[in-house]
Every structure is written in structure tokens, then in C-alpha cells.
DRENPA-3360 file (N, C-alpha, C; in nm, 2 decimals, always signed):
BEGIN
1 = MSSSSSSY = -1.96/+0.41/-9.24/-1.93/+0.27/-9.23/-1.93/+0.21/-9.37 ~ -1.84/+0.11/-9.40/-1.83/+0.05/-9.53/-1.96/-0.02/-9.56 ~ -2.00/-0.02/-9.69/-2.11/-0.09/-9.74/-2.09/-0.23/-9.78 ~ -1.96/-0.28/-9.76/-1.93/-0.42/-9.79/-2.01/-0.52/-9.71 ~ -2.03/-0.64/-9.77/-2.11/-0.74/-9.70/-2.06/-0.78/-9.57 ~ -1.93/-0.76/-9.54/-1.87/-0.80/-9.42/-1.89/-0.70/-9.31 ~ -1.94/-0.58/-9.34/-1.97/-0.48/-9.24/-2.10/-0.50/-9.17 ~ -2.12/-0.45/-9.05/-2.24/-0.46/-8.98/-2.29/-0.33/-8.93;
9 = SLIDIVNR = -2.42/-0.31/-8.92/-2.48/-0.19/-8.87/-2.46/-0.18/-8.72 ~ -2.48/-0.07/-8.67/-2.47/-0.05/-8.52/-2.56/-0.14/-8.45 ~ -2.69/-0.16/-8.49/-2.78/-0.24/-8.43/-2.74/-0.39/-8.43 ~ -2.68/-0.43/-8.55/-2.63/-0.57/-8.56/-2.52/-0.59/-8.46 ~ -2.43/-0.50/-8.44/-2.32/-0.51/-8.35/-2.37/-0.53/-8.21 ~ -2.47/-0.44/-8.17/-2.53/-0.44/-8.04/-2.60/-0.57/-8.01 ~ -2.68/-0.61/-8.11/-2.76/-0.74/-8.09/-2.66/-0.86/-8.07 ~ -2.55/-0.86/-8.15/-2.46/-0.97/-8.13/-2.40/-0.97/-7.99;
17 = KIDKAIKG = -2.37/-0.85/-7.94/-2.31/-0.84/-7.80/-2.41/-0.88/-7.70 ~ -2.54/-0.84/-7.72/-2.64/-0.89/-7.62/-2.66/-1.04/-7.63 ~ -2.67/-1.09/-7.75/-2.69/-1.24/-7.76/-2.57/-1.31/-7.70 ~ -2.45/-1.26/-7.71/-2.34/-1.33/-7.65/-2.34/-1.32/-7.50 ~ -2.39/-1.20/-7.45/-2.40/-1.18/-7.30/-2.50/-1.27/-7.24 ~ -2.61/-1.29/-7.30/-2.72/-1.37/-7.24/-2.72/-1.52/-7.28 ~ -2.62/-1.55/-7.36/-2.61/-1.69/-7.41/-2.60/-1.79/-7.29 ~ -2.68/-1.89/-7.29/-2.68/-1.99/-7.18/-2.77/-1.95/-7.07;
25 = IDKDVQLQ = -2.83/-1.83/-7.07/-2.93/-1.80/-6.96/-3.06/-1.86/-7.00 ~ -3.13/-1.92/-6.91/-3.25/-1.99/-6.93/-3.36/-1.88/-6.93 ~ -3.38/-1.81/-7.04/-3.48/-1.70/-7.04/-3.62/-1.75/-7.02 ~ -3.65/-1.88/-7.06/-3.78/-1.93/-7.05/-3.82/-1.94/-6.90 ~ -3.73/-1.96/-6.81/-3.75/-1.97/-6.67/-3.76/-1.83/-6.61 ~ -3.67/-1.74/-6.65/-3.66/-1.61/-6.59/-3.77/-1.52/-6.62 ~ -3.82/-1.52/-6.74/-3.92/-1.43/-6.78/-4.06/-1.48/-6.74 ~ -4.16/-1.39/-6.76/-4.30/-1.42/-6.73/-4.36/-1.51/-6.84;
33 = SVIDPELN = -4.30/-1.63/-6.86/-4.34/-1.71/-6.97/-4.44/-1.81/-6.93 ~ -4.51/-1.87/-7.03/-4.61/-1.96/-7.01/-4.55/-2.09/-6.96 ~ -4.62/-2.15/-6.86/-4.57/-2.28/-6.81/-4.64/-2.39/-6.88 ~ -4.77/-2.38/-6.89/-4.86/-2.48/-6.96/-4.98/-2.41/-7.01 ~ -5.03/-2.44/-7.13/-5.15/-2.36/-7.17/-5.28/-2.38/-7.09 ~ -5.28/-2.48/-7.01/-5.40/-2.51/-6.92/-5.39/-2.44/-6.79 ~ -5.28/-2.37/-6.76/-5.26/-2.30/-6.64/-5.30/-2.15/-6.66 ~ -5.37/-2.10/-6.56/-5.42/-1.96/-6.57/-5.32/-1.86/-6.51;
41 = FRRNTINL = -5.19/-1.90/-6.51/-5.09/-1.80/-6.46/-4.96/-1.84/-6.53 ~ -4.86/-1.74/-6.53/-4.73/-1.76/-6.59/-4.62/-1.75/-6.48 ~ -4.50/-1.77/-6.52/-4.39/-1.77/-6.42/-4.37/-1.63/-6.37 ~ -4.33/-1.62/-6.25/-4.28/-1.49/-6.19/-4.38/-1.38/-6.21 ~ -4.51/-1.40/-6.17/-4.62/-1.31/-6.20/-4.69/-1.28/-6.07 ~ -4.77/-1.17/-6.08/-4.86/-1.13/-5.97/-5.01/-1.16/-6.02 ~ -5.08/-1.24/-5.95/-5.21/-1.28/-5.99/-5.31/-1.25/-5.88 ~ -5.42/-1.18/-5.92/-5.52/-1.13/-5.82/-5.65/-1.20/-5.84;
49 = YIGRRGSG = -5.71/-1.25/-5.73/-5.84/-1.31/-5.74/-5.94/-1.23/-5.65 ~ -6.04/-1.17/-5.71/-6.14/-1.09/-5.64/-6.27/-1.15/-5.64 ~ -6.33/-1.17/-5.52/-6.46/-1.24/-5.52/-6.52/-1.23/-5.38 ~ -6.65/-1.25/-5.37/-6.71/-1.25/-5.24/-6.67/-1.37/-5.16 ~ -6.70/-1.37/-5.03/-6.67/-1.48/-4.94/-6.75/-1.60/-5.00 ~ -6.68/-1.72/-5.01/-6.74/-1.84/-5.06/-6.74/-1.85/-5.21 ~ -6.68/-1.76/-5.28/-6.67/-1.76/-5.43/-6.57/-1.87/-5.48 ~ -6.49/-1.92/-5.39/-6.39/-2.02/-5.44/-6.26/-1.96/-5.48;
57 = KTFNVMRE = -6.22/-1.85/-5.43/-6.09/-1.79/-5.46/-5.97/-1.88/-5.42 ~ -5.97/-1.92/-5.30/-5.86/-2.00/-5.25/-5.87/-2.14/-5.32 ~ -5.99/-2.19/-5.34/-6.00/-2.32/-5.41/-5.94/-2.31/-5.55 ~ -5.97/-2.20/-5.62/-5.92/-2.19/-5.76/-5.77/-2.18/-5.76 ~ -5.71/-2.10/-5.67/-5.57/-2.10/-5.66/-5.51/-2.23/-5.64 ~ -5.56/-2.31/-5.55/-5.51/-2.44/-5.52/-5.53/-2.54/-5.64 ~ -5.64/-2.52/-5.71/-5.66/-2.60/-5.83/-5.55/-2.57/-5.93 ~ -5.51/-2.45/-5.94/-5.40/-2.42/-6.03/-5.27/-2.49/-5.99;
65 = LIKLSQLE = -5.25/-2.49/-5.86/-5.12/-2.55/-5.81/-5.13/-2.70/-5.82 ~ -5.25/-2.76/-5.81/-5.27/-2.91/-5.83/-5.24/-2.94/-5.97 ~ -5.29/-2.85/-6.07/-5.25/-2.87/-6.21/-5.10/-2.86/-6.23 ~ -5.04/-2.77/-6.17/-4.90/-2.75/-6.18/-4.83/-2.88/-6.13 ~ -4.88/-2.94/-6.02/-4.82/-3.06/-5.96/-4.82/-3.18/-6.06 ~ -4.91/-3.18/-6.16/-4.92/-3.29/-6.25/-4.82/-3.28/-6.36 ~ -4.75/-3.17/-6.38/-4.65/-3.16/-6.47/-4.52/-3.24/-6.43 ~ -4.46/-3.30/-6.52/-4.35/-3.39/-6.48/-4.24/-3.31/-6.40;
73 = DKGGYNSF = -4.21/-3.19/-6.44/-4.11/-3.11/-6.37/-4.17/-3.00/-6.28 ~ -4.30/-3.01/-6.26/-4.37/-2.91/-6.18/-4.34/-2.77/-6.23 ~ -4.31/-2.76/-6.36/-4.29/-2.62/-6.41/-4.17/-2.55/-6.36 ~ -4.08/-2.62/-6.29/-3.96/-2.56/-6.23/-3.99/-2.51/-6.09 ~ -4.10/-2.54/-6.03/-4.13/-2.49/-5.90/-4.10/-2.60/-5.80 ~ -4.06/-2.57/-5.68/-4.04/-2.67/-5.57/-4.11/-2.64/-5.44 ~ -4.16/-2.51/-5.42/-4.21/-2.48/-5.29/-4.33/-2.39/-5.30 ~ -4.42/-2.40/-5.20/-4.54/-2.32/-5.19/-4.56/-2.27/-5.05;
81 = IYCTDKSN = -4.57/-2.14/-5.04/-4.59/-2.07/-4.91/-4.73/-2.02/-4.90 ~ -4.81/-2.06/-4.80/-4.95/-2.03/-4.79/-4.96/-1.93/-4.67 ~ -4.98/-1.81/-4.69/-4.99/-1.71/-4.58/-5.13/-1.69/-4.55 ~ -5.17/-1.72/-4.42/-5.31/-1.71/-4.38/-5.31/-1.71/-4.23 ~ -5.42/-1.65/-4.17/-5.44/-1.65/-4.03/-5.56/-1.74/-4.00 ~ -5.62/-1.80/-4.10/-5.73/-1.89/-4.08/-5.69/-2.02/-4.03 ~ -5.79/-2.09/-3.96/-5.77/-2.23/-3.93/-5.83/-2.31/-4.05 ~ -5.74/-2.38/-4.12/-5.78/-2.45/-4.24/-5.88/-2.56/-4.21;
89 = DDTVKELL = -5.99/-2.57/-4.29/-6.09/-2.67/-4.28/-6.04/-2.80/-4.35 ~ -6.12/-2.90/-4.34/-6.08/-3.03/-4.40/-6.07/-3.03/-4.55 ~ -6.15/-2.94/-4.61/-6.14/-2.93/-4.76/-6.01/-2.88/-4.80 ~ -5.96/-2.77/-4.73/-5.84/-2.70/-4.76/-5.72/-2.80/-4.74 ~ -5.73/-2.88/-4.63/-5.62/-2.97/-4.60/-5.61/-3.08/-4.70 ~ -5.73/-3.13/-4.75/-5.72/-3.23/-4.86/-5.66/-3.17/-4.99 ~ -5.69/-3.04/-5.02/-5.64/-2.98/-5.14/-5.49/-2.96/-5.12 ~ -5.44/-2.92/-5.00/-5.30/-2.90/-4.98/-5.22/-3.04/-5.00;
97 = NLIKLNTR = -5.29/-3.15/-4.97/-5.22/-3.28/-4.98/-5.20/-3.31/-5.13 ~ -5.28/-3.25/-5.22/-5.27/-3.28/-5.36/-5.17/-3.19/-5.43 ~ -5.12/-3.08/-5.36/-5.02/-3.00/-5.42/-4.88/-3.05/-5.39 ~ -4.82/-3.11/-5.49/-4.69/-3.18/-5.47/-4.58/-3.08/-5.47 ~ -4.58/-2.98/-5.39/-4.47/-2.89/-5.37/-4.45/-2.89/-5.22 ~ -4.32/-2.85/-5.18/-4.29/-2.84/-5.04/-4.37/-2.72/-4.98 ~ -4.46/-2.75/-4.89/-4.56/-2.65/-4.85/-4.54/-2.60/-4.71 ~ -4.55/-2.47/-4.69/-4.54/-2.42/-4.55/-4.66/-2.32/-4.53;
105 = IVKYADMP = -4.71/-2.32/-4.42/-4.82/-2.23/-4.38/-4.76/-2.13/-4.28 ~ -4.77/-2.00/-4.32/-4.71/-1.90/-4.24/-4.81/-1.79/-4.20 ~ -4.82/-1.75/-4.08/-4.91/-1.65/-4.04/-4.86/-1.51/-4.08 ~ -4.95/-1.42/-4.10/-4.92/-1.28/-4.15/-4.81/-1.22/-4.05 ~ -4.83/-1.24/-3.92/-4.74/-1.17/-3.83/-4.59/-1.22/-3.85 ~ -4.58/-1.34/-3.90/-4.44/-1.40/-3.91/-4.39/-1.38/-4.06 ~ -4.48/-1.34/-4.15/-4.44/-1.34/-4.29/-4.33/-1.24/-4.33 ~ -4.33/-1.12/-4.28/-4.23/-1.02/-4.32/-4.09/-1.07/-4.29;
113 = EFLTEFID = -4.06/-1.12/-4.17/-3.93/-1.17/-4.14/-3.90/-1.30/-4.22 ~ -3.99/-1.39/-4.23/-3.97/-1.52/-4.30/-3.94/-1.49/-4.44 ~ -4.02/-1.41/-4.51/-4.00/-1.38/-4.65/-3.87/-1.31/-4.68 ~ -3.83/-1.22/-4.60/-3.71/-1.15/-4.61/-3.59/-1.25/-4.61 ~ -3.59/-1.34/-4.52/-3.49/-1.44/-4.51/-3.49/-1.54/-4.63 ~ -3.62/-1.57/-4.67/-3.63/-1.66/-4.78/-3.58/-1.61/-4.91 ~ -3.61/-1.48/-4.94/-3.56/-1.41/-5.06/-3.41/-1.40/-5.05 ~ -3.35/-1.37/-4.93/-3.21/-1.36/-4.92/-3.14/-1.49/-4.95;
121 = AKNAYQEV = -3.21/-1.60/-4.91/-3.15/-1.73/-4.94/-3.16/-1.76/-5.08 ~ -3.27/-1.72/-5.15/-3.28/-1.75/-5.29/-3.18/-1.67/-5.37 ~ -3.16/-1.54/-5.33/-3.06/-1.46/-5.40/-2.92/-1.52/-5.38 ~ -2.89/-1.56/-5.26/-2.76/-1.62/-5.23/-2.74/-1.75/-5.31 ~ -2.84/-1.83/-5.32/-2.84/-1.96/-5.40/-2.81/-1.93/-5.55 ~ -2.88/-1.82/-5.60/-2.86/-1.79/-5.74/-2.71/-1.74/-5.76 ~ -2.66/-1.67/-5.67/-2.52/-1.62/-5.68/-2.42/-1.74/-5.68 ~ -2.45/-1.84/-5.60/-2.37/-1.96/-5.60/-2.37/-2.03/-5.73;
129 = IDKGLKHK = -2.49/-2.04/-5.79/-2.50/-2.10/-5.92/-2.43/-2.02/-6.03 ~ -2.46/-1.89/-6.03/-2.40/-1.80/-6.13/-2.25/-1.80/-6.13 ~ -2.19/-1.80/-6.01/-2.05/-1.79/-6.00/-1.97/-1.92/-5.98 ~ -2.04/-2.03/-5.99/-1.98/-2.16/-5.97/-1.92/-2.18/-5.84 ~ -1.99/-2.15/-5.73/-1.93/-2.16/-5.60/-1.98/-2.28/-5.52 ~ -2.04/-2.38/-5.59/-2.10/-2.49/-5.52/-2.00/-2.56/-5.42 ~ -1.88/-2.57/-5.47/-1.78/-2.65/-5.39/-1.69/-2.56/-5.30 ~ -1.73/-2.43/-5.29/-1.65/-2.34/-5.21/-1.72/-2.28/-5.09;
137 = ITSKCKHD = -1.85/-2.31/-5.08/-1.93/-2.26/-4.96/-1.91/-2.36/-4.85 ~ -1.93/-2.32/-4.73/-1.91/-2.41/-4.61/-2.03/-2.50/-4.60 ~ -2.01/-2.61/-4.53/-2.12/-2.71/-4.51/-2.24/-2.65/-4.44 ~ -2.21/-2.56/-4.34/-2.32/-2.50/-4.26/-2.40/-2.40/-4.35 ~ -2.33/-2.32/-4.43/-2.40/-2.23/-4.53/-2.49/-2.31/-4.62 ~ -2.43/-2.42/-4.67/-2.51/-2.50/-4.77/-2.63/-2.57/-4.70 ~ -2.61/-2.61/-4.58/-2.72/-2.68/-4.50/-2.83/-2.57/-4.47 ~ -2.79/-2.45/-4.43/-2.89/-2.35/-4.40/-2.97/-2.31/-4.52;
145 = MFKMLDLN = -2.90/-2.29/-4.63/-2.96/-2.25/-4.76/-3.06/-2.36/-4.81 ~ -3.02/-2.49/-4.80/-3.10/-2.60/-4.85/-3.23/-2.61/-4.76 ~ -3.21/-2.59/-4.63/-3.32/-2.60/-4.54/-3.42/-2.49/-4.56 ~ -3.38/-2.37/-4.58/-3.47/-2.26/-4.61/-3.54/-2.28/-4.74 ~ -3.47/-2.33/-4.84/-3.53/-2.34/-4.98/-3.59/-2.48/-5.01 ~ -3.59/-2.57/-4.91/-3.65/-2.70/-4.93/-3.58/-2.77/-5.04 ~ -3.45/-2.78/-5.04/-3.37/-2.84/-5.14/-3.28/-2.95/-5.08 ~ -3.25/-3.05/-5.16/-3.16/-3.15/-5.11/-3.02/-3.15/-5.19;
153 = EFTETTPG = -3.03/-3.08/-5.30/-2.91/-3.07/-5.39/-2.92/-2.95/-5.47 ~ -2.80/-2.91/-5.53/-2.80/-2.80/-5.62/-2.87/-2.83/-5.75 ~ -2.94/-2.74/-5.81/-3.00/-2.76/-5.94/-2.94/-2.65/-6.04 ~ -2.97/-2.67/-6.16/-2.91/-2.58/-6.26/-2.96/-2.43/-6.25 ~ -3.08/-2.42/-6.21/-3.14/-2.28/-6.19/-3.21/-2.28/-6.06 ~ -3.23/-2.16/-6.00/-3.31/-2.15/-5.88/-3.45/-2.19/-5.90 ~ -3.50/-2.28/-5.82/-3.64/-2.33/-5.84/-3.74/-2.21/-5.81 ~ -3.86/-2.22/-5.87/-3.96/-2.12/-5.85/-4.04/-2.15/-5.72;
161 = TVILYDDA = -4.10/-2.04/-5.67/-4.18/-2.05/-5.55/-4.32/-1.99/-5.57 ~ -4.42/-2.05/-5.52/-4.55/-1.99/-5.52/-4.59/-1.94/-5.38 ~ -4.64/-1.81/-5.38/-4.68/-1.76/-5.25/-4.83/-1.72/-5.26 ~ -4.91/-1.76/-5.17/-5.05/-1.73/-5.17/-5.08/-1.64/-5.05 ~ -5.13/-1.52/-5.07/-5.18/-1.44/-4.96/-5.33/-1.45/-4.96 ~ -5.38/-1.53/-4.86/-5.52/-1.54/-4.85/-5.57/-1.42/-4.77 ~ -5.69/-1.37/-4.80/-5.73/-1.25/-4.74/-5.63/-1.14/-4.74 ~ -5.58/-1.11/-4.86/-5.47/-1.02/-4.89/-5.49/-0.88/-4.84;
169 = INIFKQTK = -5.61/-0.84/-4.80/-5.64/-0.71/-4.74/-5.54/-0.68/-4.63 ~ -5.49/-0.78/-4.56/-5.39/-0.77/-4.46/-5.27/-0.69/-4.50 ~ -5.23/-0.71/-4.63/-5.11/-0.65/-4.68/-5.13/-0.50/-4.70 ~ -5.25/-0.46/-4.75/-5.28/-0.33/-4.79/-5.33/-0.23/-4.68 ~ -5.39/-0.29/-4.58/-5.45/-0.20/-4.48/-5.38/-0.20/-4.34 ~ -5.27/-0.28/-4.33/-5.20/-0.28/-4.20/-5.06/-0.23/-4.23 ~ -5.02/-0.13/-4.16/-4.89/-0.06/-4.17/-4.78/-0.16/-4.14 ~ -4.80/-0.25/-4.05/-4.70/-0.34/-4.01/-4.66/-0.44/-4.12;
177 = NRKLLDLL = -4.75/-0.45/-4.22/-4.72/-0.54/-4.33/-4.67/-0.47/-4.46 ~ -4.63/-0.35/-4.44/-4.58/-0.27/-4.55/-4.46/-0.34/-4.62 ~ -4.38/-0.41/-4.54/-4.27/-0.48/-4.59/-4.31/-0.59/-4.70 ~ -4.43/-0.65/-4.67/-4.48/-0.75/-4.77/-4.52/-0.68/-4.90 ~ -4.57/-0.56/-4.89/-4.61/-0.49/-5.01/-4.49/-0.45/-5.09 ~ -4.38/-0.41/-5.02/-4.26/-0.37/-5.09/-4.20/-0.50/-5.16 ~ -4.20/-0.61/-5.09/-4.14/-0.73/-5.14/-4.22/-0.79/-5.26 ~ -4.34/-0.75/-5.27/-4.43/-0.80/-5.37/-4.38/-0.77/-5.51;
185 = HQNRQPRI = -4.31/-0.65/-5.52/-4.27/-0.60/-5.65/-4.13/-0.65/-5.68 ~ -4.07/-0.74/-5.60/-3.94/-0.79/-5.63/-3.95/-0.94/-5.67 ~ -4.06/-0.98/-5.73/-4.09/-1.12/-5.76/-4.01/-1.17/-5.88 ~ -3.97/-1.09/-5.97/-3.90/-1.14/-6.09/-3.77/-1.21/-6.06 ~ -3.68/-1.13/-5.99/-3.55/-1.18/-5.96/-3.54/-1.31/-5.88 ~ -3.61/-1.31/-5.76/-3.60/-1.44/-5.69/-3.70/-1.55/-5.74 ~ -3.76/-1.53/-5.85/-3.85/-1.63/-5.91/-3.96/-1.67/-5.82 ~ -4.05/-1.57/-5.79/-4.16/-1.60/-5.70/-4.29/-1.56/-5.78;
193 = TYFLCLQD = -4.39/-1.65/-5.77/-4.52/-1.62/-5.83/-4.62/-1.60/-5.72 ~ -4.69/-1.48/-5.72/-4.78/-1.45/-5.61/-4.92/-1.46/-5.66 ~ -5.00/-1.51/-5.56/-5.15/-1.51/-5.57/-5.20/-1.42/-5.46 ~ -5.29/-1.33/-5.49/-5.36/-1.25/-5.39/-5.51/-1.27/-5.39 ~ -5.57/-1.30/-5.28/-5.71/-1.32/-5.27/-5.78/-1.21/-5.20 ~ -5.87/-1.14/-5.26/-5.93/-1.02/-5.20/-6.08/-1.03/-5.21 ~ -6.15/-0.98/-5.11/-6.30/-0.97/-5.12/-6.35/-0.84/-5.17 ~ -6.25/-0.74/-5.18/-6.29/-0.61/-5.21/-6.19/-0.55/-5.32;
201 = GFALPPQV = -6.25/-0.53/-5.44/-6.16/-0.47/-5.54/-6.12/-0.33/-5.52 ~ -6.18/-0.26/-5.43/-6.15/-0.12/-5.41/-6.02/-0.11/-5.32 ~ -5.99/-0.22/-5.25/-5.87/-0.21/-5.16/-5.74/-0.22/-5.23 ~ -5.73/-0.24/-5.35/-5.61/-0.26/-5.42/-5.54/-0.13/-5.45 ~ -5.41/-0.11/-5.41/-5.34/+0.01/-5.44/-5.31/+0.02/-5.59 ~ -5.30/+0.15/-5.64/-5.27/+0.17/-5.78/-5.14/+0.10/-5.83 ~ -5.04/+0.10/-5.74/-4.91/+0.04/-5.78/-4.92/-0.11/-5.80 ~ -5.01/-0.17/-5.73/-5.03/-0.32/-5.75/-5.10/-0.34/-5.88;
209 = KRNLDTCI = -5.21/-0.26/-5.90/-5.28/-0.28/-6.03/-5.19/-0.27/-6.15 ~ -5.10/-0.17/-6.14/-5.01/-0.15/-6.26/-4.91/-0.27/-6.28 ~ -4.90/-0.35/-6.18/-4.80/-0.47/-6.19/-4.87/-0.60/-6.20 ~ -5.00/-0.60/-6.21/-5.07/-0.73/-6.22/-5.04/-0.80/-6.35 ~ -5.04/-0.93/-6.35/-5.02/-1.01/-6.47/-5.15/-1.08/-6.51 ~ -5.23/-1.13/-6.41/-5.36/-1.18/-6.44/-5.45/-1.13/-6.32 ~ -5.58/-1.12/-6.35/-5.68/-1.10/-6.25/-5.81/-1.17/-6.28 ~ -5.86/-1.24/-6.18/-5.99/-1.31/-6.20/-6.09/-1.24/-6.11;
217 = LFGGFNDA = -6.20/-1.19/-6.18/-6.31/-1.12/-6.10/-6.43/-1.22/-6.10 ~ -6.46/-1.27/-5.98/-6.56/-1.37/-5.97/-6.70/-1.30/-5.97 ~ -6.80/-1.38/-6.02/-6.94/-1.32/-6.01/-6.99/-1.32/-5.87 ~ -7.11/-1.26/-5.86/-7.17/-1.25/-5.73/-7.19/-1.12/-5.67 ~ -7.11/-1.02/-5.72/-7.13/-0.88/-5.68/-7.25/-0.82/-5.74 ~ -7.33/-0.75/-5.67/-7.46/-0.70/-5.73/-7.47/-0.55/-5.72 ~ -7.37/-0.48/-5.68/-7.36/-0.33/-5.68/-7.31/-0.29/-5.82 ~ -7.40/-0.24/-5.90/-7.37/-0.21/-6.04/-7.26/-0.10/-6.05;
225 = QMIHTILR = -7.27/+0.00/-5.96/-7.17/+0.11/-5.96/-7.03/+0.05/-5.93 ~ -7.02/-0.04/-5.83/-6.90/-0.10/-5.79/-6.84/-0.18/-5.90 ~ -6.92/-0.26/-5.97/-6.88/-0.35/-6.07/-6.82/-0.27/-6.19 ~ -6.89/-0.16/-6.22/-6.84/-0.07/-6.33/-6.71/-0.01/-6.29 ~ -6.69/+0.03/-6.17/-6.57/+0.09/-6.12/-6.45/-0.01/-6.13 ~ -6.48/-0.13/-6.08/-6.37/-0.24/-6.09/-6.34/-0.27/-6.23 ~ -6.44/-0.28/-6.32/-6.41/-0.31/-6.46/-6.33/-0.20/-6.52 ~ -6.36/-0.08/-6.49/-6.28/+0.03/-6.55/-6.13/+0.02/-6.50;
233 = QLNSSGKS = -6.11/-0.02/-6.38/-5.98/-0.03/-6.33/-5.90/-0.15/-6.39 ~ -5.97/-0.26/-6.42/-5.91/-0.38/-6.47/-5.90/-0.38/-6.63 ~ -5.99/-0.32/-6.69/-6.01/-0.34/-6.84/-5.91/-0.26/-6.92 ~ -5.83/-0.32/-6.99/-5.74/-0.26/-7.09/-5.74/-0.34/-7.22 ~ -5.85/-0.41/-7.24/-5.85/-0.52/-7.34/-5.90/-0.47/-7.48 ~ -5.96/-0.35/-7.48/-6.03/-0.30/-7.60/-6.17/-0.33/-7.61 ~ -6.22/-0.43/-7.52/-6.36/-0.45/-7.51/-6.43/-0.34/-7.44 ~ -6.55/-0.31/-7.47/-6.62/-0.20/-7.40/-6.66/-0.25/-7.26;
241 = NKVLFEMY = -6.66/-0.15/-7.17/-6.70/-0.19/-7.03/-6.85/-0.24/-7.03 ~ -6.93/-0.19/-7.12/-7.07/-0.23/-7.13/-7.08/-0.38/-7.16 ~ -6.99/-0.42/-7.26/-6.99/-0.57/-7.30/-6.94/-0.65/-7.18 ~ -6.84/-0.61/-7.11/-6.79/-0.68/-7.00/-6.89/-0.69/-6.89 ~ -6.96/-0.58/-6.86/-7.06/-0.57/-6.76/-7.17/-0.68/-6.79 ~ -7.21/-0.68/-6.91/-7.31/-0.78/-6.95/-7.26/-0.92/-6.93 ~ -7.13/-0.95/-6.97/-7.07/-1.08/-6.95/-7.07/-1.11/-6.80 ~ -7.03/-1.01/-6.72/-7.02/-1.03/-6.57/-7.15/-1.07/-6.51;
249 = MNLNNREG = -7.26/-1.00/-6.55/-7.39/-1.01/-6.48/-7.45/-1.15/-6.51 ~ -7.39/-1.22/-6.61/-7.44/-1.36/-6.64/-7.36/-1.47/-6.57 ~ -7.27/-1.42/-6.48/-7.19/-1.52/-6.41/-7.25/-1.55/-6.27 ~ -7.23/-1.67/-6.22/-7.26/-1.70/-6.08/-7.14/-1.67/-6.00 ~ -7.15/-1.68/-5.87/-7.04/-1.64/-5.78/-6.92/-1.74/-5.78 ~ -6.94/-1.86/-5.86/-6.82/-1.95/-5.87/-6.76/-1.94/-6.01 ~ -6.81/-1.85/-6.09/-6.75/-1.83/-6.22/-6.68/-1.69/-6.22 ~ -6.60/-1.67/-6.32/-6.52/-1.54/-6.32/-6.48/-1.50/-6.46;
257 = LVFDYLPD = -6.44/-1.37/-6.47/-6.38/-1.31/-6.58/-6.23/-1.31/-6.56 ~ -6.15/-1.36/-6.66/-6.01/-1.36/-6.64/-5.95/-1.25/-6.73 ~ -5.88/-1.16/-6.66/-5.81/-1.05/-6.73/-5.66/-1.09/-6.74 ~ -5.61/-1.11/-6.86/-5.47/-1.16/-6.88/-5.40/-1.05/-6.94 ~ -5.30/-0.99/-6.87/-5.23/-0.88/-6.92/-5.10/-0.92/-6.99 ~ -5.10/-0.94/-7.12/-5.00/-0.99/-7.20/-4.91/-0.87/-7.26 ~ -4.79/-0.90/-7.30/-4.71/-0.79/-7.35/-4.77/-0.71/-7.47 ~ -4.85/-0.79/-7.55/-4.90/-0.72/-7.67/-5.05/-0.68/-7.65;
265 = GAEVRLLE = -5.09/-0.67/-7.52/-5.23/-0.63/-7.49/-5.30/-0.72/-7.40 ~ -5.40/-0.67/-7.33/-5.48/-0.75/-7.24/-5.59/-0.84/-7.32 ~ -5.61/-0.96/-7.26/-5.72/-1.04/-7.31/-5.82/-1.07/-7.20 ~ -5.94/-1.09/-7.23/-6.04/-1.12/-7.13/-6.11/-1.25/-7.18 ~ -6.13/-1.34/-7.09/-6.20/-1.47/-7.12/-6.27/-1.51/-6.99 ~ -6.36/-1.61/-7.01/-6.43/-1.67/-6.90/-6.34/-1.77/-6.83 ~ -6.35/-1.78/-6.70/-6.27/-1.88/-6.63/-6.33/-2.02/-6.66 ~ -6.24/-2.11/-6.71/-6.29/-2.24/-6.75/-6.28/-2.34/-6.63;
273 = E = -6.39/-2.40/-6.60/-6.40/-2.50/-6.49/-6.34/-2.63/-6.53;
% end
């Protein structure tokens, strides 16, 4: 290749082609990017909350979504799907009222079929946006798509969705919910952010652990062997397990250790109230 200033290296040529190909794509929305520094989750991520009954796992997820609701554009999210078989108490109902997203409560038995249709609608919506088909689809198709996605009009990008699996052990120990486990790993493309609440850190399959983006381990467990085992599974921060164990033992059951798995390495911090 010529050494003149007008010539480019192979990597220069490839980088220019890539830049041209992705020009105009809203990478900030597509990737696992930070929404707001005060939020304990990022876009299109899988977030795990492990704690004993009464530790405030569900409360803390909803607090994150209430914080999200305070943002002017809600971080690009428009819908919240709460998967639970529990009868919600008055406290949960009040918290749900503070989450300014279109909210649906879906039982586990109905979730596989519902989520499959929901993701299909999201992918179809993205195709309409990408290919400029807004004025070419039928009125019925548009109506059905908007109804499923809780939209009134087309937006520039597909809005994000938050899904909370309360008592997520249902996903991992029931064969009939295998579909939900498979769909869990397809969250990037349809722009879905998942929260999983578990009472038992041992129940988490290895493939889910490898795909976690954040995990909050709440205090209150008193089995030292179990705590050490969970810490070994979660810790890739460079901090010693002994240091983390000492940090953990000083927590009450409403406090937690936050494991944040970032591209340049994991960070561990205390959950800020």
C-alpha cells in the first residue's frame, strides 16, 4: 500500500465502512448504556435481586422504576410488565401507582404466550421503523401492534420495556416455564430490561449468572458457607471474598451489596438508600 498521506490502512478502511453502516443508529438506546447515574440498572440488562423474604427486593425494584418515572423522557421506556402469582397488598398497589409506565400484571401461567406475542410485536414494530413502512401497513396491523405495545403513535425508536419476575424461582424450577428462560437471553434486540427477584442464590442457573449485568445481594442470610458460595459465584471485582464477606456481615436485611458487571470489570458497592 502506498505510504502517501491520501492512503489508508486496512483498519482505517474497515472503520470508515463500519461508521458509515451504523450512522444514524441510536447506539445510546440500543446498548447497555447508563440511563441516569442515580439508577442502579442500565438499558437492556438482566438484573438480579437476592434476599430473604421481607428484605425489600420487590420494593427496591419498584423504587428504581419510580426513579425512572421522574425522568422527563422516562429513559426511553414506556411499559412495565409485572409477572407474579401473588395477590398484591396495598403497599405494592401504591408503589405501582407511582410508576408512570403503562403497567400490566401477568401471571406466570400466562407469561410464556404473552411475552412471545409481545416480543414479536416489538420486532415487527422495529422493522416498520427501520424500513420506513409506517404508511404501508394496514390499519388493523397498526391497531394490533399499538395495543400490544401500549402506544398511540409511532416513535423514532422502539420504546424500552421493563419486566419484573417476582419470585423468579418459577422460571428456573418449572419445566413449563422453560420458554421464559430462553426468552430471557433475547433482551438486547427487543429492548427489554429484566429484574429477577430470588430468595435463594443457589437456584440460579450458570447461563443466567454469565449474562447478569447487575446483582444486589441483600443482608440477612446467616449461613456462612452459603454466603461464601454465593460471593464466589458473584464476585469478579478483584476484591477478596474475605473483604466482601466482612462487608456483607455488617448489613441488615434491608441493605445490600451491589455487583455491577461493567465492560471493563466488575464493581462492588453498597446499595444506597
